[in-house]
MIROFI-296485 format. One record per residue: residue number from 1; x, y, z of N, C-alpha, C, O in turn. Coordinates in steps of 0.02 Angstrom, whole numbers, plus 32768, in hexadecimal, padded with zeros to 4 digits. Example, Ala and Ser with C-alpha at 12.3 -4.5 7.8 and 13.67 -1.06 7.14 Angstrom:
<drenlos>
+-----+------+------+------+-------+-------+-------+------+------+------+------+------+------+
! seq ! n.px ! n.py ! n.pz ! ca.px ! ca.py ! ca.pz ! c.px ! c.py ! c.pz ! o.px ! o.py ! o.pz !
+-----+------+------+------+-------+-------+-------+------+------+------+------+------+------+
!   1 ! 8294 ! 7EE4 ! 8186 !  8267 !  7F1F !  8186 ! 8294 ! 7F5B ! 8186 ! 82C8 ! 7F5A ! 81A7 !
!   2 ! 8282 ! 7F90 ! 8162 !  82AC !  7FCB !  8165 ! 8285 ! 8002 ! 818A ! 829E ! 8039 ! 8192 !
+-----+------+------+------+-------+-------+-------+------+------+------+------+------+------+
</drenlos>
This chain:
<drenlos>
+-----+------+------+------+-------+-------+-------+------+------+------+------+------+------+
! seq ! n.px ! n.py ! n.pz ! ca.px ! ca.py ! ca.pz ! c.px ! c.py ! c.pz ! o.px ! o.py ! o.pz !
+-----+------+------+------+-------+-------+-------+------+------+------+------+------+------+
!   1 ! DF62 ! EBA6 ! 890E !  DF39 !  EBC3 !  88DA ! DF61 ! EBC6 ! 8899 ! DF9A ! EBDE ! 8899 !
!   2 ! DF45 ! EBAE ! 8865 !  DF68 !  EBAA !  8825 ! DF6B ! EBEF ! 8803 ! DF38 ! EC11 ! 87FC !
!   3 ! DFA7 ! EC02 ! 87EE !  DFB0 !  EC40 !  87CA ! DFA4 ! EC37 ! 877F ! DF91 ! EC66 ! 875C !
!   4 ! DFB0 ! EBFB ! 8768 !  DFA9 !  EBED !  8720 ! DF65 ! EBCE ! 8713 ! DF53 ! EB9A ! 8730 !
!   5 ! DF3F ! EBEF ! 86EA !  DEFC !  EBD7 !  86D8 ! DEFB ! EBC2 ! 868F ! DF26 ! EBD7 ! 8668 !
!   6 ! DECA ! EB9A ! 867C !  DEC4 !  EB88 !  8635 ! DEBC ! EBC6 ! 8608 ! DED6 ! EBC7 ! 85D0 !
!   7 ! DE98 ! EBF9 ! 8620 !  DE90 !  EC36 !  85F8 ! DED3 ! EC59 ! 85EE ! DEE1 ! EC73 ! 85B8 !
!   8 ! DEFD ! EC59 ! 8622 !  DF3F !  EC78 !  861C ! DF6A ! EC51 ! 85EA ! DF8E ! EC6F ! 85C2 !
!   9 ! DF66 ! EC0F ! 85EC !  DF8D !  EBE5 !  85BD ! DF75 ! EBF2 ! 8575 ! DF9D ! EBF7 ! 8548 !
!  10 ! DF34 ! EBF7 ! 856B !  DF1A !  EC06 !  8528 ! DF33 ! EC4B ! 8511 ! DF46 ! EC53 ! 84D7 !
!  11 ! DF32 ! EC7C ! 853F !  DF49 !  ECC0 !  852E ! DF93 ! ECBE ! 851B ! DFA8 ! ECDD ! 84EA !
!  12 ! DFBB ! EC99 ! 8542 !  E003 !  EC93 !  8531 ! E00D ! EC71 ! 84EE ! E03A ! EC83 ! 84C8 !
!  13 ! DFE3 ! EC40 ! 84DF !  DFE6 !  EC1E !  849E ! DFD8 ! EC4F ! 8466 ! DFF9 ! EC4C ! 8432 !
!  14 ! DFA6 ! EC7B ! 846F !  DF96 !  ECAD !  843C ! DFD1 ! ECDD ! 8433 ! DFE4 ! ECEC ! 83FB !
!  15 ! DFEE ! ECF4 ! 846B !  E027 !  ED22 !  8467 ! E063 ! ED02 ! 8443 ! E087 ! ED24 ! 841F !
!  16 ! E06C ! ECC1 ! 844E !  E0A4 !  EC9D !  842F ! E091 ! EC83 ! 83EA ! E0BA ! EC65 ! 83C7 !
!  17 ! E053 ! EC8F ! 83D6 !  E03A !  EC78 !  8395 ! E040 ! EC2C ! 838F ! E054 ! EC11 ! 835C !
!  18 ! E02C ! EC0B ! 83C6 !  E02C !  EBC2 !  83C8 ! DFE3 ! EBAC ! 83D2 ! DFC3 ! EBC0 ! 8402 !
!  19 ! DFCB ! EB83 ! 83A5 !  DF87 !  EB69 !  83AC ! DF89 ! EB2D ! 83DB ! DFAB ! EAFB ! 83CD !
!  20 ! DF65 ! EB31 ! 8412 !  DF65 !  EAFC !  8445 ! DF21 ! EADA ! 8447 ! DEED ! EAFA ! 8445 !
!  21 ! DF23 ! EA97 ! 844A !  DEE5 !  EA71 !  8453 ! DED1 ! EA75 ! 849C ! DEF8 ! EA8A ! 84C6 !
!  22 ! DE93 ! EA5F ! 84AB !  DE7C !  EA5F !  84F0 ! DEA6 ! EA32 ! 851C ! DEB4 ! EA42 ! 8556 !
!  23 ! DEBB ! E9F9 ! 8501 !  DEE7 !  E9CB !  8526 ! DF2B ! E9EC ! 8535 ! DF45 ! E9E5 ! 856C !
!  24 ! DF46 ! EA10 ! 8504 !  DF86 !  EA32 !  850F ! DF7F ! EA69 ! 8543 ! DFAC ! EA73 ! 856C !
!  25 ! DF47 ! EA8E ! 8541 !  DF3B !  EAC3 !  8572 ! DF39 ! EAA4 ! 85B8 ! DF57 ! EABF ! 85E7 !
!  26 ! DF15 ! EA6D ! 85C0 !  DF11 !  EA4C !  8601 ! DF55 ! EA35 ! 8619 ! DF68 ! EA40 ! 8652 !
!  27 ! DF7B ! EA15 ! 85EC !  DFBE !  E9FD !  85FE ! DFEC ! EA37 ! 8610 ! E00F ! EA34 ! 8642 !
!  28 ! DFED ! EA6B ! 85E7 !  E01A !  EAA3 !  85F3 ! E006 ! EACB ! 8631 ! E032 ! EAE7 ! 8653 !
!  29 ! DFC6 ! EACD ! 8641 !  DFB0 !  EAF0 !  867E ! DFD0 ! EAD0 ! 86BB ! DFEB ! EAF3 ! 86E6 !
!  30 ! DFCE ! EA8F ! 86BF !  DFED !  EA6C !  86F7 ! E039 ! EA73 ! 86F8 ! E056 ! EA7F ! 872D !
!  31 ! E058 ! EA6D ! 86BE !  E0A1 !  EA73 !  86BB ! E0B9 ! EAB9 ! 86CC ! E0E8 ! EAC1 ! 86F3 !
!  32 ! E099 ! EAEB ! 86B0 !  E0AE !  EB30 !  86BD ! E0A0 ! EB43 ! 8706 ! E0C7 ! EB68 ! 8724 !
!  33 ! E069 ! EB29 ! 8723 !  E05B !  EB36 !  8769 ! E091 ! EB18 ! 8795 ! E0A6 ! EB37 ! 87C6 !
!  34 ! E0A8 ! EADD ! 8785 !  E0DE !  EABD !  87AC ! E11E ! EAE5 ! 87A6 ! E143 ! EAEB ! 87D7 !
!  35 ! E12C ! EAFF ! 876B !  E169 !  EB28 !  8761 ! E165 ! EB67 ! 878B ! E195 ! EB7A ! 87AD !
!  36 ! E12C ! EB89 ! 8789 !  E123 !  EBC7 !  87B0 ! E12A ! EBB8 ! 87FB ! E149 ! EBDF ! 881F !
!  37 ! E10D ! EB80 ! 8813 !  E113 !  EB6E !  885A ! E15B ! EB61 ! 886D ! E171 ! EB76 ! 88A3 !
!  38 ! E181 ! EB3F ! 8842 !  E1C7 !  EB32 !  8851 ! E1F1 ! EB72 ! 8852 ! E21D ! EB79 ! 887B !
!  39 ! E1E3 ! EB9E ! 8825 !  E206 !  EBDF !  8825 ! E1F7 ! EC05 ! 8865 ! E223 ! EC25 ! 8881 !
!  40 ! E1B9 ! EC02 ! 887B !  E1A6 !  EC24 !  88BA ! E1CC ! EC06 ! 88F5 ! E1E2 ! EC2B ! 8921 !
!  41 ! E1D4 ! EBC4 ! 88F6 !  E1F9 !  EBA4 !  892D ! E242 ! EBBA ! 892D ! E25E ! EBC8 ! 8962 !
!  42 ! E260 ! EBBF ! 88F2 !  E2A6 !  EBD5 !  88EE ! E2AB ! EC1E ! 8903 ! E2DA ! EC31 ! 8925 !
!  43 ! E27B ! EC46 ! 88F0 !  E27B !  EC8D !  8902 ! E277 ! EC97 ! 894D ! E291 ! ECC8 ! 8968 !
!  44 ! E255 ! EC6A ! 8970 !  E250 !  EC6F !  89B9 ! E294 ! EC6A ! 89DB ! E2A0 ! EC8C ! 8A0D !
!  45 ! E2BF ! EC40 ! 89C1 !  E301 !  EC36 !  89E1 ! E337 ! EC60 ! 89C1 ! E36E ! EC66 ! 89DD !
!  46 ! E32A ! EC7D ! 8989 !  E35C !  ECA7 !  8967 ! E35A ! ECED ! 8986 ! E33E ! ED1C ! 8969 !
!  47 ! E378 ! ECF3 ! 89C0 !  E37A !  ED33 !  89E3 ! E3BE ! ED52 ! 89DA ! E3ED ! ED30 ! 89C5 !
!  48 ! E3C5 ! ED92 ! 89E9 !  E406 !  EDB4 !  89E0 ! E440 ! ED95 ! 8A07 ! E47A ! ED9D ! 89F3 !
!  49 ! E430 ! ED71 ! 8A3E !  E467 !  ED53 !  8A65 ! E47D ! ED0F ! 8A49 ! E4AD ! ECF1 ! 8A62 !
!  50 ! E45B ! ECF7 ! 8A15 !  E470 !  ECB8 !  89F5 ! E499 ! ECCB ! 89B7 ! E482 ! ECED ! 898A !
!  51 ! E4D7 ! ECB2 ! 89B6 !  E505 !  ECC2 !  897F ! E4EF ! EC9D ! 8940 ! E4E0 ! EC61 ! 8943 !
!  52 ! E4EC ! ECC0 ! 8908 !  E4DA !  ECA1 !  88C9 ! E512 ! EC73 ! 88B2 ! E54D ! EC85 ! 88B8 !
!  53 ! E501 ! EC39 ! 8899 !  E533 !  EC08 !  8881 ! E51C ! EBEA ! 8840 ! E4E1 ! EBE8 ! 8830 !
!  54 ! E54C ! EBD2 ! 881A !  E53B !  EBAE !  87DD ! E53D ! EB63 ! 87E9 ! E522 ! EB3C ! 87C1 !
!  55 ! E55D ! EB4E ! 8821 !  E562 !  EB07 !  8833 ! E557 ! EB00 ! 887E ! E56C ! EB2C ! 88A4 !
!  56 ! E537 ! EACB ! 8894 !  E52B !  EAC4 !  88DB ! E56A ! EAB4 ! 8904 ! E56B ! EABE ! 8941 !
!  57 ! E59E ! EA9B ! 88E3 !  E5DD !  EA8D !  8906 ! E615 ! EAB1 ! 88E3 ! E610 ! EAC2 ! 88A8 !
!  58 ! E64A ! EABE ! 8908 !  E683 !  EAE2 !  88EB ! E6A2 ! EAB9 ! 88B2 ! E6A9 ! EA7C ! 88B7 !
!  59 ! E6B4 ! EADB ! 887D !  E6D2 !  EABA !  8844 ! E71D ! EAC9 ! 8842 ! E733 ! EAFD ! 885B !
!  60 ! E743 ! EA9C ! 8825 !  E78A !  EAA9 !  881B ! E79C ! EA94 ! 87D4 ! E776 ! EA72 ! 87B3 !
!  61 ! E7D6 ! EAAA ! 87BE !  E7ED !  EA9B !  877B ! E7F6 ! EA50 ! 8774 ! E81C ! EA31 ! 8799 !
!  62 ! E7D3 ! EA32 ! 8744 !  E7D7 !  E9EA !  873B ! E7FF ! E9D7 ! 86FD ! E7FE ! E99D ! 86E7 !
!  63 ! E823 ! EA08 ! 86E0 !  E84A !  E9F9 !  86A5 ! E88A ! E9D4 ! 86B7 ! E8A6 ! E9E0 ! 86ED !
!  64 ! E8A0 ! E9A9 ! 868C !  E8DF !  E985 !  8698 ! E919 ! E9B0 ! 867F ! E90E ! E9E1 ! 865A !
!  65 ! E954 ! E99E ! 8692 !  E98F !  E9C1 !  867A ! E994 ! E9B6 ! 862F ! E983 ! E980 ! 8616 !
!  66 ! E9AB ! E9E8 ! 860B !  E9B3 !  E9E3 !  85C3 ! E9F8 ! E9C6 ! 85B4 ! EA2A ! E9EA ! 85AE !
!  67 ! E9FA ! E983 ! 85AF !  EA39 !  E960 !  85A5 ! EA36 ! E93E ! 8561 ! EA05 ! E91D ! 8550 !
!  68 ! EA6B ! E945 ! 853B !  EA6F !  E924 !  84F9 ! EA74 ! E8D9 ! 8504 ! EA9F ! E8C2 ! 852A !
!  69 ! EA49 ! E8B5 ! 84E2 !  EA49 !  E86C !  84E7 ! EA5F ! E84E ! 84A4 ! EA7E ! E870 ! 847B !
!  70 ! EA50 ! E80F ! 849B !  EA61 !  E7ED !  845E ! EA38 ! E80A ! 8425 ! E9FB ! E80F ! 842A !
!  71 ! EA58 ! E81C ! 83EE !  EA35 !  E839 !  83B5 ! EA41 ! E80F ! 8377 ! EA6D ! E7E4 ! 8376 !
!  72 ! EA19 ! E81B ! 8344 !  EA21 !  E7F8 !  8304 ! EA5E ! E813 ! 82DF ! EA6E ! E84E ! 82E3 !
!  73 ! EA7E ! E7E7 ! 82BB !  EAB2 !  E7FF !  828E ! EA90 ! E81A ! 8250 ! EA54 ! E80F ! 8246 !
!  74 ! EAB5 ! E83F ! 8227 !  EA99 !  E85A !  81EA ! EA7F ! E822 ! 81BD ! EA4A ! E828 ! 81A0 !
!  75 ! EAA4 ! E7EC ! 81B8 !  EA90 !  E7B3 !  818E ! EA4F ! E794 ! 81A8 ! EA23 ! E783 ! 8181 !
!  76 ! EA48 ! E78E ! 81EA !  EA0A !  E772 !  8206 ! E9CF ! E7A0 ! 81F9 ! E998 ! E788 ! 81E9 !
!  77 ! E9D9 ! E7E1 ! 8200 !  E9A3 !  E810 !  81F5 ! E98C ! E810 ! 81AC ! E951 ! E818 ! 819E !
!  78 ! E9BA ! E806 ! 817E !  E9AA !  E809 !  8136 ! E998 ! E7C6 ! 8117 ! E984 ! E7C3 ! 80DD !
!  79 ! E99E ! E78F ! 813D !  E996 !  E74D !  811F ! E951 ! E741 ! 8100 ! E94C ! E71B ! 80D0 !
!  80 ! E91C ! E75E ! 8119 !  E8D9 !  E755 !  80FE ! E8BF ! E792 ! 80D9 ! E885 ! E795 ! 80C6 !
!  81 ! E8EA ! E7C3 ! 80CE !  E8D5 !  E7FF !  80AB ! E8C8 ! E7EF ! 8061 ! E8EF ! E7CB ! 8043 !
!  82 ! E892 ! E80A ! 8045 !  E884 !  E7FD !  7FFE ! E8BA ! E81A ! 7FD1 ! E8C6 ! E800 ! 7F9A !
!  83 ! E8DB ! E851 ! 7FE6 !  E90F !  E870 !  7FBE ! E93F ! E894 ! 7FED ! E929 ! E8B4 ! 801C !
!  84 ! E97E ! E890 ! 7FDF !  E9B0 !  E8B2 !  8008 ! E9E5 ! E8D0 ! 7FDA ! E9EE ! E8BA ! 7FA2 !
!  85 ! EA06 ! E904 ! 7FF4 !  EA3C !  E925 !  7FCF ! EA77 ! E929 ! 8000 ! EA7B ! E957 ! 8029 !
!  86 ! EAA4 ! E8FA ! 7FFB !  EADC !  E8F7 !  8029 ! EAC3 ! E8E7 ! 806F ! EAA7 ! E8B2 ! 807B !
!  87 ! EACB ! E916 ! 809D !  EAB5 !  E90B !  80E2 ! EA76 ! E933 ! 80F3 ! EA6A ! E944 ! 812D !
!  88 ! EA4E ! E942 ! 80C0 !  EA10 !  E968 !  80CA ! E9D5 ! E946 ! 80A9 ! E9DD ! E922 ! 8077 !
!  89 ! E999 ! E952 ! 80C4 !  E95B !  E93C !  80A3 ! E94F ! E969 ! 8067 ! E95B ! E9A5 ! 806A !
!  90 ! E939 ! E94B ! 8030 !  E926 !  E972 !  7FF6 ! E8DA ! E972 ! 7FF3 ! E8BA ! E93E ! 7FF3 !
!  91 ! E8BD ! E9AF ! 7FEF !  E874 !  E9B6 !  7FED ! E861 ! E9E3 ! 7FB3 ! E88B ! EA09 ! 7F99 !
!  92 ! E823 ! E9DF ! 7F9F !  E80A !  EA09 !  7F69 ! E804 ! EA51 ! 7F82 ! E7EE ! EA5D ! 7FBA !
!  93 ! E817 ! EA7F ! 7F58 !  E810 !  EAC6 !  7F69 ! E7C7 ! EAD7 ! 7F74 ! E79D ! EAC3 ! 7F4C !
!  94 ! E7B8 ! EAFB ! 7FA9 !  E772 !  EB0C !  7FB6 ! E762 ! EB55 ! 7FA5 ! E728 ! EB68 ! 7FA4 !
!  95 ! E795 ! EB7D ! 7F98 !  E78A !  EBC3 !  7F88 ! E78D ! EBD0 ! 7F3D ! E781 ! EC09 ! 7F27 !
!  96 ! E79C ! EB9D ! 7F16 !  E79D !  EBA6 !  7ECE ! E7E1 ! EBBA ! 7EB3 ! E7ED ! EBB6 ! 7E76 !
!  97 ! E80F ! EBCF ! 7EDF !  E852 !  EBE0 !  7EC8 ! E881 ! EBD5 ! 7F02 ! E86E ! EBD9 ! 7F3C !
!  98 ! E8BE ! EBC7 ! 7EF2 !  E8F0 !  EBBD !  7F27 ! E905 ! EBFF ! 7F44 ! E906 ! EC32 ! 7F20 !
!  99 ! E914 ! EC00 ! 7F82 !  E928 !  EC3F !  7FA3 ! E96C ! EC38 ! 7FC0 ! E986 ! EC68 ! 7FDE !
+-----+------+------+------+-------+-------+-------+------+------+------+------+------+------+
</drenlos>
């Protein structure tokens, strides 16, 4: 038995201040009914003896070791900079005054 009816979808549209066409009401009725049915199926198996999880399988740390690798030299980093001052990038002040 369907819990979601076209009248309920129209009412929800009014509450959300969304104007729905008849075609949208028909489409949303089916979609929302499928969502409610799926939630009911999950609720059937979500009992207190089932442990809540965020992932179906155990997760482990997948980060790599933080090892310094080959890096750019200062000259390489600055070679395409529009403006440089010694070993630093030169940029326009954004606060209107130097700090």
